[in-house]
Backbone as CSV, one residue per row, in Angstrom:
resi,resn,N_x,N_y,N_z,CA_x,CA_y,CA_z,C_x,C_y,C_z
1,MET,17.519,4.953,-5.575,16.938,6.171,-5.040,15.423,5.989,-4.952
2,SER,14.864,6.191,-3.781,13.412,6.031,-3.634,12.720,7.333,-3.975
3,SER,11.536,7.208,-4.523,10.789,8.405,-4.881,9.953,8.870,-3.694
4,THR,9.776,10.158,-3.583,8.946,10.747,-2.534,7.617,11.145,-3.145
5,PRO,6.615,11.431,-2.316,5.316,11.820,-2.876,5.393,13.024,-3.804
6,GLU,6.418,13.859,-3.664,6.529,15.058,-4.491,7.280,14.813,-5.797
7,SER,7.943,13.659,-5.942,8.760,13.429,-7.129,7.891,13.151,-8.354
8,PRO,8.385,13.516,-9.541,7.612,13.278,-10.771,7.278,11.811,-11.004
9,LYS,8.140,10.890,-10.558,7.876,9.468,-10.751,6.596,9.010,-10.068
10,SER,6.267,9.632,-8.943,5.121,9.152,-8.179,3.815,9.853,-8.541
11,GLN,3.863,10.813,-9.439,2.638,11.520,-9.795,1.857,10.725,-10.835
12,VAL,0.574,10.591,-10.598,-0.300,9.896,-11.539,-1.366,10.865,-12.014
13,LYS,-1.902,10.581,-13.160,-2.938,11.439,-13.737,-4.285,11.122,-13.105
14,PRO,-5.131,12.120,-12.956,-6.481,11.850,-12.434,-7.317,11.078,-13.447
15,TRP,-8.257,10.331,-12.934,-9.183,9.584,-13.781,-10.395,10.474,-14.036
16,LEU,-10.723,10.683,-15.271,-11.834,11.535,-15.664,-13.159,10.793,-15.468
17,ARG,-14.100,11.445,-14.776,-15.435,10.845,-14.621,-16.218,11.129,-15.900
18,LEU,-16.637,10.056,-16.573,-17.389,10.183,-17.822,-18.884,10.265,-17.567
19,ARG,-19.373,9.450,-16.632,-20.791,9.444,-16.298,-20.955,9.283,-14.792
20,ARG,-21.873,10.035,-14.249,-22.202,9.937,-12.827,-23.435,9.051,-12.702
21,GLY,-23.336,8.041,-11.855,-24.445,7.108,-11.688,-25.545,7.647,-10.788
22,LEU,-26.628,6.886,-10.696,-27.728,7.246,-9.803,-27.258,7.134,-8.361
23,GLU,-27.649,8.103,-7.548,-27.227,8.108,-6.147,-28.316,7.506,-5.269
24,HIS,-27.897,6.642,-4.350,-28.811,6.027,-3.389,-28.414,6.501,-1.998
25,ASP,-29.355,7.131,-1.297,-29.078,7.695,0.019,-29.513,6.702,1.097
26,PHE,-28.546,6.183,1.858,-28.816,5.230,2.933,-28.572,5.864,4.304
27,THR,-28.811,7.147,4.426,-28.658,7.946,5.635,-27.200,8.107,6.057
28,VAL,-26.502,7.017,6.386,-25.108,7.131,6.823,-24.139,7.148,5.653
29,VAL,-24.619,6.815,4.468,-23.762,6.804,3.285,-24.616,7.000,2.035
30,LYS,-24.067,7.746,1.082,-24.678,7.881,-0.235,-23.806,7.080,-1.198
31,VAL,-24.438,6.213,-2.001,-23.695,5.312,-2.873,-24.136,5.511,-4.317
32,ARG,-23.153,5.493,-5.200,-23.463,5.533,-6.634,-22.340,4.822,-7.373
33,GLU,-22.611,4.462,-8.621,-21.576,3.873,-9.465,-21.338,4.806,-10.642
34,ASP,-20.132,5.344,-10.703,-19.737,6.225,-11.799,-18.974,5.419,-12.841
35,VAL,-18.852,5.984,-14.030,-17.989,5.412,-15.062,-16.848,6.401,-15.255
36,VAL,-15.627,5.882,-15.127,-14.434,6.719,-15.230,-13.527,6.183,-16.330
37,MET,-12.573,7.053,-16.752,-11.647,6.650,-17.803,-10.238,6.549,-17.220
38,ASP,-9.614,5.410,-17.473,-8.223,5.189,-17.091,-7.358,6.059,-18.008
39,PRO,-6.589,7.024,-17.483,-5.806,7.919,-18.340,-4.646,7.213,-19.050
40,ARG,-4.258,6.056,-18.560,-3.164,5.322,-19.195,-3.643,4.565,-20.424
41,THR,-4.845,3.945,-20.341,-5.333,3.110,-21.448,-6.515,3.721,-22.197
42,ASN,-7.111,4.781,-21.630,-8.329,5.412,-22.157,-9.533,4.480,-22.140
43,ARG,-9.472,3.416,-21.346,-10.606,2.500,-21.214,-11.539,2.971,-20.102
44,GLU,-12.818,2.626,-20.275,-13.824,2.975,-19.269,-13.901,1.877,-18.204
45,HIS,-14.145,2.312,-16.963,-14.283,1.376,-15.849,-15.377,1.867,-14.903
46,PRO,-16.237,0.969,-14.430,-17.211,1.371,-13.402,-16.486,1.455,-12.055
47,ARG,-16.832,2.455,-11.240,-16.243,2.613,-9.913,-17.334,3.026,-8.920
48,VAL,-17.372,2.312,-7.801,-18.316,2.647,-6.736,-17.790,3.870,-5.992
49,HIS,-18.686,4.777,-5.683,-18.357,6.021,-4.982,-19.267,6.100,-3.759
50,MET,-18.663,6.158,-2.565,-19.442,6.223,-1.327,-19.141,7.539,-0.623
51,GLU,-20.175,8.355,-0.466,-20.015,9.635,0.217,-20.441,9.469,1.671
52,CYS,-19.484,9.610,2.573,-19.728,9.471,4.005,-19.289,10.752,4.703
53,ALA,-19.882,11.026,5.859,-19.405,12.120,6.697,-18.037,11.742,7.246
54,ASP,-17.257,12.736,7.643,-15.986,12.453,8.293,-16.238,11.814,9.653
55,TRP,-15.276,11.014,10.089,-15.373,10.290,11.355,-14.276,10.738,12.297
56,VAL,-14.411,10.320,13.550,-13.398,10.575,14.561,-13.199,9.304,15.382
57,THR,-11.947,9.037,15.758,-11.599,7.914,16.613,-10.765,8.458,17.768
58,VAL,-10.988,7.913,18.976,-10.333,8.441,20.166,-9.564,7.345,20.895
59,VAL,-8.264,7.553,21.066,-7.451,6.707,21.928,-7.575,7.331,23.317
60,ALA,-8.380,6.713,24.165,-8.703,7.280,25.476,-7.929,6.555,26.569
61,VAL,-7.226,7.330,27.410,-6.382,6.773,28.464,-6.753,7.414,29.794
62,THR,-6.995,6.581,30.804,-7.336,7.090,32.138,-6.067,7.527,32.877
63,LYS,-6.261,8.174,34.018,-5.133,8.566,34.865,-4.392,7.340,35.393
64,GLN,-5.063,6.186,35.408,-4.457,4.935,35.867,-3.774,4.178,34.717
65,ASP,-3.618,4.840,33.562,-2.983,4.273,32.376,-3.748,3.074,31.823
66,GLU,-5.067,3.186,31.836,-5.932,2.168,31.243,-6.545,2.737,29.968
67,LEU,-6.713,1.871,28.991,-7.407,2.253,27.756,-8.903,2.112,27.958
68,VAL,-9.648,3.113,27.554,-11.111,3.063,27.576,-11.543,2.578,26.202
69,MET,-12.070,1.362,26.158,-12.451,0.731,24.903,-13.956,0.492,24.879
70,VAL,-14.479,0.265,23.683,-15.901,-0.062,23.539,-16.033,-1.366,22.766
71,ARG,-17.036,-2.117,23.140,-17.372,-3.345,22.411,-18.790,-3.151,21.890
72,GLN,-18.947,-3.396,20.577,-20.277,-3.246,19.989,-20.445,-4.191,18.809
73,PHE,-21.686,-4.500,18.523,-22.015,-5.388,17.415,-21.887,-4.607,16.116
74,ARG,-21.217,-5.211,15.143,-21.057,-4.594,13.826,-21.753,-5.471,12.793
75,CYS,-22.758,-4.880,12.140,-23.592,-5.641,11.207,-22.824,-6.143,9.983
76,GLY,-21.794,-5.428,9.561,-21.035,-5.848,8.388,-20.406,-7.214,8.555
77,ILE,-19.883,-7.496,9.743,-19.249,-8.796,9.987,-20.113,-9.688,10.875
78,GLU,-21.258,-9.172,11.284,-22.204,-9.905,12.131,-21.527,-10.457,13.381
79,ALA,-20.746,-9.577,14.029,-20.039,-9.956,15.255,-19.707,-8.690,16.034
80,ALA,-19.403,-8.874,17.301,-18.996,-7.754,18.144,-17.513,-7.477,17.945
81,THR,-17.135,-6.211,18.022,-15.741,-5.825,17.904,-15.318,-5.029,19.131
82,LEU,-14.042,-5.139,19.469,-13.432,-4.317,20.507,-12.701,-3.209,19.781
83,GLU,-13.000,-1.975,20.140,-12.431,-0.864,19.390,-12.314,0.387,20.230
84,ALA,-11.712,1.407,19.657,-11.615,2.715,20.293,-12.949,3.430,20.123
85,PRO,-13.332,4.267,21.083,-14.563,5.050,20.915,-14.444,5.970,19.693
86,GLY,-15.574,6.315,19.119,-15.556,7.232,17.987,-16.906,7.291,17.318
87,GLY,-16.964,8.050,16.243,-18.222,8.167,15.519,-18.173,9.239,14.453
88,VAL,-19.352,9.662,14.047,-19.522,10.624,12.960,-19.342,12.049,13.474
89,ILE,-18.639,12.847,12.688,-18.526,14.273,12.967,-19.777,14.936,12.400
90,ASP,-20.505,15.651,13.237,-21.728,16.319,12.787,-21.399,17.443,11.810
91,PRO,-22.336,17.787,10.902,-22.089,18.870,9.945,-21.703,20.160,10.673
92,GLY,-20.584,20.762,10.255,-20.115,22.010,10.843,-19.372,21.852,12.163
93,GLU,-19.277,20.624,12.671,-18.633,20.391,13.961,-17.116,20.272,13.787
94,ASP,-16.382,20.856,14.708,-14.933,20.729,14.733,-14.573,19.300,15.127
95,PRO,-13.584,18.672,14.469,-13.234,17.296,14.813,-12.874,17.083,16.291
96,ALA,-12.162,18.022,16.905,-11.812,17.877,18.329,-13.057,17.899,19.199
97,THR,-14.008,18.735,18.856,-15.273,18.788,19.595,-16.016,17.467,19.442
98,ALA,-16.004,16.926,18.229,-16.655,15.634,17.980,-15.972,14.523,18.772
99,ALA,-14.650,14.560,18.862,-13.914,13.538,19.611,-14.322,13.561,21.082
100,ALA,-14.354,14.739,21.672,-14.749,14.863,23.082,-16.193,14.419,23.280
101,ARG,-17.062,14.817,22.358,-18.482,14.457,22.456,-18.684,12.953,22.334
102,GLU,-18.077,12.339,21.304,-18.243,10.896,21.096,-17.686,10.099,22.269
103,LEU,-16.537,10.510,22.796,-15.957,9.812,23.945,-16.925,9.813,25.121
104,GLU,-17.465,10.969,25.430,-18.373,11.060,26.584,-19.706,10.361,26.319
105,GLU,-20.250,10.517,25.113,-21.520,9.858,24.801,-21.402,8.339,24.866
106,GLU,-20.333,7.792,24.281,-20.202,6.337,24.194,-19.719,5.690,25.481
107,THR,-18.906,6.405,26.254,-18.267,5.766,27.410,-18.585,6.402,28.749
108,GLY,-19.035,7.643,28.757,-19.217,8.368,30.011,-17.924,8.964,30.535
109,TYR,-16.833,8.843,29.770,-15.540,9.395,30.190,-15.308,10.752,29.530
110,ARG,-14.656,11.635,30.286,-14.291,12.957,29.777,-12.770,13.080,29.833
111,ALA,-12.190,13.650,28.803,-10.737,13.806,28.716,-10.273,15.036,29.479
112,GLY,-9.133,14.887,30.164,-8.482,16.042,30.773,-7.754,16.857,29.712
113,ARG,-7.167,16.151,28.741,-6.466,16.779,27.618,-6.793,16.005,26.350
114,LEU,-6.888,16.722,25.260,-7.181,16.111,23.968,-6.131,16.599,22.974
115,GLU,-5.429,15.658,22.318,-4.376,16.019,21.378,-4.614,15.327,20.036
116,PRO,-4.473,16.061,18.932,-4.647,15.432,17.613,-3.497,14.487,17.304
117,LEU,-3.822,13.340,16.709,-2.806,12.362,16.315,-2.618,12.282,14.809
118,GLY,-3.652,12.582,14.057,-3.528,12.511,12.607,-4.856,12.255,11.927
119,VAL,-4.802,12.232,10.618,-5.989,12.039,9.788,-5.671,10.980,8.737
120,VAL,-6.593,10.035,8.535,-6.435,9.016,7.495,-7.691,8.968,6.635
121,HIS,-7.540,8.408,5.445,-8.685,8.126,4.577,-9.062,6.661,4.826
122,PRO,-10.254,6.365,5.372,-10.618,4.981,5.695,-10.501,4.014,4.526
123,ASN,-10.967,4.395,3.360,-10.813,3.559,2.176,-10.920,4.449,0.941
124,PRO,-9.798,5.064,0.519,-9.850,6.015,-0.592,-10.194,5.406,-1.941
125,ALA,-10.262,4.086,-2.020,-10.655,3.447,-3.285,-12.081,3.822,-3.651
126,PHE,-12.957,3.981,-2.645,-14.334,4.349,-2.977,-15.025,5.226,-1.944
127,GLN,-14.399,5.539,-0.824,-15.017,6.418,0.176,-14.413,7.810,0.096
128,THR,-15.257,8.815,0.343,-14.821,10.211,0.246,-14.320,10.775,1.570
129,ASN,-14.581,10.111,2.679,-14.372,10.723,3.986,-12.986,10.524,4.565
130,ARG,-12.769,11.227,5.680,-11.537,11.134,6.449,-11.889,10.725,7.873
131,CYS,-10.919,10.149,8.556,-11.075,9.809,9.965,-9.995,10.550,10.747
132,HIS,-10.424,11.407,11.660,-9.535,12.185,12.518,-9.313,11.400,13.803
133,THR,-8.061,11.284,14.222,-7.755,10.531,15.432,-7.193,11.458,16.503
134,TYR,-7.682,11.256,17.725,-7.257,12.065,18.869,-6.807,11.178,20.006
135,LEU,-5.880,11.706,20.790,-5.443,11.084,22.030,-6.106,11.842,23.167
136,ALA,-6.879,11.135,23.962,-7.553,11.730,25.119,-6.835,11.234,26.370
137,LEU,-6.217,12.139,27.100,-5.447,11.780,28.279,-6.167,12.190,29.557
138,ASP,-5.805,11.538,30.658,-6.375,11.828,31.979,-7.898,11.726,31.962
139,CYS,-8.405,10.696,31.305,-9.853,10.511,31.202,-10.434,10.080,32.553
140,GLU,-11.569,10.660,32.885,-12.289,10.315,34.113,-13.747,10.059,33.776
141,ARG,-14.323,9.096,34.445,-15.738,8.776,34.226,-16.595,9.840,34.903
142,VAL,-17.474,10.470,34.129,-18.320,11.542,34.649,-19.807,11.226,34.536
143,SER,-20.141,10.148,33.785,-21.550,9.795,33.602,-21.647,8.363,33.113
144,ASP,-22.867,7.925,32.861,-23.101,6.605,32.277,-23.086,6.655,30.762
145,GLY,-22.824,7.830,30.182,-22.846,7.988,28.739,-24.244,8.331,28.252
146,ASP,-24.358,8.573,26.969,-25.632,8.951,26.359,-25.649,8.395,24.936
147,LEU,-25.962,7.109,24.829,-25.893,6.434,23.538,-26.942,6.943,22.563
148,ASP,-26.544,7.010,21.292,-27.478,7.343,20.221,-28.449,6.193,20.026
149,ASP,-29.610,6.491,19.442,-30.553,5.450,19.073,-29.848,4.542,18.065
150,GLY,-29.897,3.258,18.282,-29.227,2.329,17.382,-27.840,1.931,17.863
151,GLU,-27.420,2.424,19.039,-26.134,2.027,19.611,-26.376,1.160,20.840
152,ASP,-25.594,0.123,20.985,-25.602,-0.747,22.162,-24.139,-1.050,22.444
153,ILE,-23.559,-0.332,23.391,-22.112,-0.356,23.601,-21.785,-0.782,25.025
154,ALA,-20.807,-1.658,25.153,-20.255,-2.022,26.461,-18.886,-1.358,26.577
155,VAL,-18.642,-0.691,27.705,-17.360,-0.034,27.964,-16.451,-1.020,28.696
156,GLU,-15.212,-1.134,28.216,-14.247,-2.041,28.833,-12.926,-1.307,29.020
157,LEU,-12.262,-1.548,30.152,-10.963,-0.949,30.439,-9.882,-2.019,30.337
158,TYR,-8.745,-1.641,29.739,-7.618,-2.558,29.573,-6.339,-1.827,29.957
159,PRO,-5.407,-2.513,30.618,-4.105,-1.882,30.861,-3.483,-1.475,29.522
160,ARG,-2.950,-0.290,29.476,-2.365,0.215,28.232,-1.264,-0.713,27.716
161,ALA,-0.545,-1.332,28.631,0.549,-2.237,28.248,0.049,-3.472,27.501
162,ASP,-1.245,-3.795,27.606,-1.813,-4.966,26.933,-2.129,-4.719,25.458
163,LEU,-2.017,-3.483,25.012,-2.446,-3.141,23.653,-1.782,-3.974,22.557
164,PRO,-0.463,-4.109,22.522,0.126,-4.923,21.443,-0.436,-6.341,21.424
165,ARG,-0.594,-6.954,22.576,-1.136,-8.315,22.646,-2.572,-8.343,22.123
166,LEU,-3.386,-7.356,22.503,-4.789,-7.320,22.065,-4.897,-7.247,20.542
167,ILE,-3.988,-6.494,19.931,-3.996,-6.388,18.470,-3.441,-7.660,17.831
168,LEU,-2.277,-8.098,18.283,-1.623,-9.255,17.657,-2.393,-10.554,17.852
169,GLU,-3.134,-10.688,18.939,-3.941,-11.891,19.163,-5.316,-11.804,18.495
170,GLY,-5.601,-10.704,17.810,-6.851,-10.583,17.069,-8.048,-10.146,17.892
171,HIS,-7.819,-9.601,19.075,-8.940,-9.097,19.883,-9.432,-7.748,19.354
172,ILE,-8.514,-6.978,18.778,-8.858,-5.695,18.143,-8.595,-5.866,16.655
173,THR,-9.681,-5.868,15.856,-9.545,-6.072,14.415,-10.101,-4.918,13.588
174,HIS,-10.766,-3.977,14.229,-11.319,-2.822,13.514,-10.142,-1.995,13.002
175,SER,-10.047,-1.852,11.690,-8.861,-1.232,11.094,-8.636,0.196,11.576
176,LEU,-9.698,0.973,11.773,-9.506,2.350,12.218,-9.034,2.414,13.661
177,ALA,-9.401,1.425,14.472,-8.878,1.360,15.839,-7.395,1.014,15.800
178,VAL,-7.017,0.048,14.971,-5.610,-0.323,14.857,-4.793,0.875,14.375
179,VAL,-5.293,1.596,13.386,-4.597,2.785,12.885,-4.482,3.834,13.982
180,ALA,-5.536,4.027,14.760,-5.500,5.013,15.845,-4.389,4.676,16.831
181,PHE,-4.289,3.411,17.210,-3.247,3.014,18.146,-1.857,3.120,17.524
182,LEU,-1.742,2.852,16.230,-0.472,3.024,15.542,-0.070,4.499,15.536
183,LEU,-1.006,5.385,15.239,-0.709,6.817,15.245,-0.238,7.271,16.622
184,GLU,-0.880,6.741,17.662,-0.482,7.112,19.025,0.933,6.615,19.314
185,ARG,1.261,5.408,18.898,2.593,4.839,19.105,3.643,5.623,18.316
186,LEU,3.335,5.967,17.072,4.276,6.737,16.254,4.531,8.103,16.855
187,ARG,3.492,8.730,17.365,3.636,10.039,18.015,4.566,9.944,19.204
188,ALA,4.413,8.880,20.001,5.276,8.693,21.170,6.724,8.498,20.755
189,GLU,6.949,7.753,19.658,8.318,7.517,19.183,8.954,8.803,18.662
190,VAL,8.184,9.621,17.965,8.708,10.873,17.406,9.060,11.849,18.534
191,LYS,8.292,11.824,19.611,8.547,12.741,20.737,9.809,12.379,21.511
192,ARG,10.284,11.131,21.385,11.485,10.709,22.136,12.716,11.430,21.675
């Protein structure tokens, strides 16, 4: 018998924070190292805590059934990545509004319809934020986009049918983009 998230077998005790570390504000993320107690062993452990704003990722599809993708340099891996458009949700902004805004700013495309696909925690081991994923359908190019300072993005279109190959051949490696496409595929399967 497998346990479900609601079953007593799968419930774990919270880890008590014993000490809160000094916080370092790096604009896009606040980082600190806390000391927490393992409730099973009562031992102390240092844990990194990263406070980030919530994000949004958009699976954008044109009327011609093409994916609207972005390629940009990512400093963490010191290489360019092919990924779904997306970005930070502004304070007080609705995630759907952020999805539409980020899509148009980064790509110049506007969605005819926007549908929620789901929400994931990018890395719950040490990040506080969530990533909201949307499906943007009937996208049409309405402008050249309006990139934020610090963004250098190339817009690329791919036949939607090429998506599995792009992921399996390693052309799309950004985990949140892969999750976004998985959510879109799962949604399509559930609707059948």
